[in-house]
N, C-alpha and C positions, 0 to 999 in steps of 0.2 A: 497494470492493475495491482493494487496492493495485494499481497499474497493472501491475506485473510479473506478476501472476497472471492478467491478462486475456489471452485468446487464446493461452494456452500449452498447448494440448492438453487443456483441460478438456472432458470429455465429458458429455453430458446424463445419463448413467447415474449420475453422481456425485450427492452429496446436496445440493448447493447451496452457495452461497458467501456470505461476508459481507465487508464492507470493513474495512479497518484502516488495516488498517493497517495492512504493507508494508511485518505486515508488513509493506515491506514495504512496487520496482523494485523495496530493498531492494527495486526497483520492484515479496521477499522479501521480502507481504505481506504473513512471512512475513509484505495484506494487506492482504484482503482483506481494514470495514470497511471497517481498514481499511480498505472500504472500501469496485460502483458503476459501472458501465460506461456508459455514456451519461453517465457521469461525463464523459464526453466531451461529452455533450449536456445534461445537466441535473443531473447528479449530481456529487457531489463532497461535500465536507464541510468546513466550519468557518466561522466567524463574522466578526463585524465587527471592523474595525481598532481598535487601541487606541493611538492617538497615535503611529502609525508610518506611514511612507509606503512601501507595498510596491512601488510602481512603480519604485523606484530599481534600477538594474542592478547596483549594488555594495552590499555589506552595510554598509560604512562607509568613510569616507575615510581613517581613520587606524587605529582600533582601540586598545584600552586598552594600557597599557605591558606588562601581564602577559598578553597574548593571543598565541596561537601556533598555527600549523598545521604538522603534520609531513607533508611531501610524500612521495610514493612514492620509495623508494630505487631507484637504477639497478642492474640486475644486470650485473656484469662477468664472470660465469662463462661459460665456453665452453658448458657444458651448459645448454640453455635450461630444462630441468626445474628447475634451481636458481633460477629466477625466483621460485619460491615461498619460497625462503630470503630473498630481498630483500624480498618482501611481508611475510613473517613478522617480520623485524627491524623494519621500519617500523611494522607494526601493534602490536608489543609496546611500542615506544618511545611511540607515540601513546597506547596503553592506560595505560601507567604515568603519563604526564604528565596524562592525563585524570582520574586519581584525586586530583589535588591541587586542593583547593577554592580555593586562592588564584590559580589560573590559569584562563583561558578557553581551551579547546582545541577546535578544529574537528573534527567527526566525520569518520570515514574515508570515508564515502560521498562527501562533498564534495571531499576532497583527491585521491581516486583519479582524478578527471577530469583531473588534471595528469600522469598517467602517460604515458610515451612519450619518444621521442628528440628531440622538438622543444625548442629552446632556450627557457628559461623567463624571463619578465619578472617578477622577484620583486616589484617595486613594484606592478605591475598585479595580481598574484595576492594580495598583501596587501590591496589595496583591495577586490578582489572577495570575499574571505573575511572582511574586517573584522578583520584582525589586524595587530599591529605587528611580529611576528617569524615567521620560517619556519625549519624544519629541513629540510635535504636531505642526501643522502649516497649512497654506493655500497656494494655488498656483492659480494665475490668469494669464491667457495668452490672450493677445489681439494683434493680428497681429504678428509683430516681436518683441514684448516686453513681458517680463515675470516679475511678481512680486511674490516673495516668502517671506512669513512671517513665521519664525520659533521661537519656544520657548522651553527652557529647564526648566522642572518643577520638584521640589522635590515632589514625589508622597506621601511621608509620611506627609507632611505639607501643600500641595497644594501651596507652595510658588514658584513663578517664579524666577529662578536663572539667567536666561539670555534670551534675546529676540532680534531679529534683523529683519528688513525689507530690502529686496534686490530688487531693481527696475532697471532692466538692459535689454540689448538686449537679445533676445532669444538665440543667439549663446553663451552667457555667462552662460547658465543654469548649465553646468557641473562644471564650476569654482565655482558657488554659492554652489552647493552641497558639493564640497570638502572643501570650507571655513567653511560651517556649521559643517561638521563632525570634522574638526580639532579644531574648537572653542569649540565644546562640549567636546571633549577629554581633552582640556586644562581646561575647567571648572570643570571637574571631576578629574583633576590632574592625568590623565592616562599617563603612560610612552609610548612614541611613538618612535619606532625604525626607523632608516633611511629607511629601506626597507618598513615598514608600511606607512611611510609618502609619499614615492615615489608612492606606490600603490594607496593611496588615491588621490593624485594629478593627476593621469592619467585619461584622459577623455575616456569614453567608445567608442565614435565615434564623428566625426565632422559633421555628417549628422543628423539633427533633425528628418527628416522624417523617416530615418532608425531606429532611436531610438524609435519613436512612434510605428513603426511596431513591434519592439522587445518587447516593454512594453506590447503591446496587446497580443502577443504570450505568454509572461511570465505569464500574468494574467490567460490565459487559462490553462496553465500547472499547475498553483498553485491553481486553483479553485476546491474546493472539489467536486462539482457536475459534473465536466467534467471528461474526461478520456477515453471516447469511441473512436472508430476509427475516427469518423468524427471530434471530438474535436482535437485529436492529428494531424490529417491531416491539419486542419485549422492552427494550430500552425506551422506546417512544412511550409505551404504556406507563412505565414507571415514572418517567419524567412528567408526563401529563398529569398523573396523580400528584406529583410533588408540587407543581405550579397551581393545581386546583386547591391544595391545602394552603399554599402561600403564594398568592399572585405577585408578590414582590421578590420572588426567588430568582434573582438575576442569573446566577451561574446555571441554574436548571434550564432557563430559557436558551442560554448559549449552547448547552449540550443538546437540547431538543432540536434547535436549528441544525446542528451538525448531523444528527441522526436522520432527520428528514432529507437533508441535502445528500447524504450518503445513499439513501434508498433511491433517490432520483439519479444521481451521477453514475452509480454503478449499474444502472439498468435494472435494478430490482423492482422499481416502481417509477418508471420514467414518464410520469403523467403531470399534467398541469395542476391537478388536485394536490399532488404531493409537493410540488413547487410552492403552491399557495400556503401549505402548512408550514414549510420552512420559512417563508417570508413572514408569516404571522408570528412565529416564535422570535424571529430576528427583530421584528418591529417592537415586540414586547421588551426585549432586552435593550433596544435603543431608547425606548421611552424611560426605562429605569436608570440607565447609566450610559448616556450617549457618548461620553468621552473616554470610557474605560477601554483599556487595551484589548480585553476579551471581546468587546463589541466590535472593534475594528478587525480583530482576527476572524470573528464569525462572519462579518460582512465580506472580508476578503475571500474567505472560503466559498461563500455563496456566489460572489461575482465570478469566481473561477469555475466552480463546479456547475453552476446553473446557466451562466450566460457567456462563458469564454471571454469575459471582459478582463483580459490579462493586465492591461495598464491600470485599470481601476483597482483590481485585486492587489497588485504590487504596491500601489499607493496606500491602501488600507493596511497591508502587512507591515510596511515601513513605519506607519504611525503606531501600530500595535507594538512593534519592537521597542519603542521608546519606553514603554512601561512594563514590558514583559521580556526583559533582556536575556533570560535563560530558557525561554520557551522554544524547544527544538522544533515544534510544529511550524513556527514562523519561518525558520530557515529551510525546513524541508519543503513546505509549500512554495516558498519563493524559488527554490531550486526546480521544483516540478513545473512551475509556470514558465520559468526562463527556458527550460528544456523544450516546452511546446512552442516557444517563440524562436527556437533555434539558436539560443544564446548558450552554447554548451560550456564554455569556460566559466561564465558567471554561475551557471547552474551547478557546476561541480564544486565550486568554492562554497556555495551555500549548503549543498548536501553534506560536504565534509564537515562544515561547521555544525550541522545538525547531528552528525555522527559523534562529534566531540561531546555534545550535551546528552546524547542518547546512544552510548557506545554499544549497547546490546539490543538495538532495534534491528531486526532482520530486514525489514523493508528498506531502511535507509542504507544499510551496508550492502544488501544482497541484490537479488534480481530486480527489485523495484527501485533501486537506488544507484549507488556508485558502481557496483559490479555490473549492473544492467546497462549502464551508460557505456561502459567500455565495450560491452557486447554489441550495442547498437552501432558503435564506432568501429567495430571489428578489431578492436584492440584486446584480443582475447588473453594474451599473456598478462596484461595488466588487470584483467577481471579476476583472474585466478586467486590472487592474494586476498581479495575482499571476500570471496566465497569461503576461502580457508579460514578467514577471521571469524566468520559466522559459525563454521563447524567447530571452531575451538571452544565455543561456549554452548553450542547446540549440536553436538556430534551426530545426533540421530534425526536431524531435521531432513525429512525426505525431499522436500522441494529444493533445498540448497544442494543436497548431494547430487540430485539429478541435474540441477543447473550447472554444477561444476563439471560433471561427466559430459554434459551436452556441449561444452565448449569444443571438444575434439570433433564432434559431429559438424558444428558450424565452421570451425577453423580448418579442419583437414578432411572433411567428408568421411570421417571414421566413426561408425556407429557402435563399435565394439565396447568402449567404456560405458556408453549410455545404456546399451543393451544389458551389459553385466550388472550395472548399478540397479536398473529397474528390476531385473530378475532377483537380485539380492534383497531388495526392499520387499518385493512381493513374497519372497520366501520366509523372511524373518518377521515381518510386520503386516499381517493381513489387512489391517485397517488403513495403512499408509497409502496403498495404490490409488485410493480415491483422490488424493491430492496431486498425484503425478500421472493420472491416466491419460491426459492429453499428450504428454510426452511419450508415453507408451504407444499411443496411436501413431504419432509422428515417426517414431523409430520404426514401427512395423511397416509404415508406408515407404519409408526410405529404404528398407530392406526388401521391399516388394513381397512381404509375407502376408498374404490375404487372410490366413487363418488367425494370425496374431492380431491383425487389425480388427477383425470381427470380434475377437475376445475382448480387446480394449474397448470397442464400441459398446459391448454388453456391459462391461464394468462401468462405463460412463453413466448408464441408466438414463435419467431425464436431465442430467446436468448439461450445461452449455459446452459446446465444442469450439475450440479456438485453435488456429494454426499460427502461432507466433505473434499475434497482435490482438487487437481488441474487437475484432469482427466475429460475431457469433454465428455459428452454422448449426442447422438442425440435423437430426439423426439421419433422415432420409437422404440428405445431400451426401453425407459421408458414405452411406451405403452405395450411392451412385458412384462415388469416387473409387471405392473398393472394387465394384463390379467393372468399372471402366478399366482399372488397373489390371484386372484378371481377364480382360477381353470378353466379358459377358455383356455384350451390347444390349441385349433385350432386358436384362435385369437393371442395367445402368439407366436405360430410358424410363423404365417403370419407377425406379427410385427417384429420378429427377422430376418426374411428373408429380409425385407425392410431395417432394420437397418444395416444388413451385407453389402448390396449393397452400402450403403452410406459410411460406415466405411472403406470398402475395398479400395475405391478411395483415402481416406486420407492416408492409410497405403502405398499404391502404390506410392503416391507422396512423402512420408516420411518414407521409409522402416526401418530406424534406429531410429525412434522416439518412445520410450517405452510407453509414455503416450497415444499414439494412438493405439499401438499394443495390450496393455492389454485389451482395450475395444473390439477389434476384438476377442480376446481370450474368453472374457466373452460371447459375442454374439454366438460364435461357440459352447461354452458349453451349452448355452440355446437351440441350435439347435441339440444337441446330437452329435456334431462332436468332440468327446473326444480327439483324437490324435492331431488334428489341434489346439484345444483349449489349451491343455497343452503345446504344442510346442510354441505357441504364448505367453502364460503366462511366460514360462521359459525364452524366448528370451527377453521379456520386463525387467525381473529382471537382465539379463546379460547386457543389454544396459544401465541400470541406477541402478547400485548397491548402497547399502546404504553407502558404503565407499566414493562414488562419490557425493552423495546428500542425506543427512540424512532425508530430508523431502519427496521428490518425490521418493527416493529409497525405503523407507519403504512402500509407497503407492503401489509400484510394487509388493512387497511381499504380501501385503494385498490382492491385486487383484488376485495374483496367488493362494492364499488360497481360494478365492471365486470361481475362475475358477475350482479348484480341487473339491470343494464341489459340484458345479453344475454338474461336470462331473462324480461324484460318487467315486472319489478317496479320501476317508475320511482320510486315513493315511497322504497323502501329505497335505491335507487341514489343519489338526490339527497341523502338523509340521510347516507349514509356518505361520499359525495364531499365534502359540506360539512365533515365532520370532517377529512378528509384534506387539504383545501386550506387549512385554518386552522392546520395544523402544518407545521414545516419538512419538506419532502419533495421528491422529484423532480418532482412534479406541477407543470406550468407552464402558462401561458397558451397557448403554442405547441402543447403536447401536446393540451390539451383542444380547442383550436380546429381542429387539423388531422388528428390521428391517427384512423384509422377505428374504433378500439376504442370510441369514444364516440358513434358515429353513431346508435345507438338512442335517445339522449337529445336529439338535436338538435331544436330547436323548442320544447322544454319550457321555459317561462319560468324555472323554478328552476335548470335547468342553465345556461341562457344567463347568468343572474345570477352563477353560480359562475365561469363562464368570464371574465366581466369582473372579478370579485374577484381572480382569479389574476394579473391584471396588476400587482397591488400587492405590495409586500414582505410577508412574514409578520410579523404583530404578535406579538412575544414578550411573554408574560405576566410 
């Protein structure tokens, strides 16, 4: 699950989440595969290196001659609300340049980290982003007038190559953006096809107010700290207002479809009504511009997130790539889909390509992307440099720090680095633990510390509880696990009865949702309802086979093994666990060795052999 969707108010009553993809900070997952929470500890997603050294803290030392980053424009307006105008101008220039296949253009997520009043070291920025040129500027909006000052600078020499001030009516702002993009392309001697030129000259809307609403919504969707249901709903509200003002606002419909799809995919509103809203926005975009790359991108996202139509989604994304050659989302989504298909090498190549275009996107580099894949493959030594690369530009990112420390837990069954990191974060940043509290809970369970586990559960509040994958557990279930671990059988039974009442409602509402059904099976196993538990566990595997989803499907196999272990069927438990450990998955040596979930199997030679096998990397076929 994209990091931005973790711990953002997701309640257990929702239908369950999946990684992505992020989505999608975008940490606007929208993404979840996306994306995986213990992604901090064992999860994540993406594969082995392809002749690239991820440990470098900069993307390149120079960058190709036709590479460029459009930095955030400074807002000089007195009205702070007009900051959206500055963001909108910068975003449109970046979007226009990104359409040009002859250029390499860095994604907005990576460049927005340079927003602020601090003086910029352009040479350093060029090295960090792997580009030879940067664009920066200012926007001042007064009444119905707008002044835009733009400059093209060679980041290698700090030399200004071009600069221009535009002082015009506000209605001309889109023409200004197009002129700037075309002039920059000319300065870089980039070849511009007639189709690319036509796309750059097209105005997104004729309604300035609608554009402001759209710019505000897009800021929300791209802000790393956003991504909860409230944030996404606010973006939906803003975009709905934008298209109400301008029913021909194509870009707004694309973003609206994305926001609705994200609410559905990440389990924040996994309902047919939400899916219908996404489809309506997508249909509106298709009617306006059926052949646009953005239309194909939105359709590909929808086919993946809503229907698991992987082949259809990949075909749409490939079509989108023809006219959006610099859009990192296309490569990232392609990588996420290929990962679910079990195509790990292809997935890695596309995620690494996304990282080139978006070198400061935590989701792509970290637990939801390349580093996470190494973790799923149990190639922990290769995951470390990718986490380190994130910490080089976000040294205080709590989730990444815990993910890095969690490698030793998974790899060597050593909880000390994880424990120390969590204690340090809790001691220095009181707000940070909310994003790492699942890891705190897992660490406490691994150390058999009932008091710490209860404290972590209190800190979780009403947020979702996940144990290294995308399966949501309710609070009562975890209370039962803690009681079971501390040999309080009466309290465990009471907690499991409460957990069952809550989980049964979810299953009744979504009877064919494997991620919810496997939880009911595990609760029933805890209550001694062996036949029901095994039936529910097997049904979850049938609903979501590995062939349909290499990530969530293997999680269903893992939970069937756990259900069987709790129900006393050691033969079935070891059989299913053997399948799960031989596929890329969150299962690790540390989890099997230390977590109480597997206690019923301890001492069985078959289980102990599987624990030893989990020390080795997954052997890809």
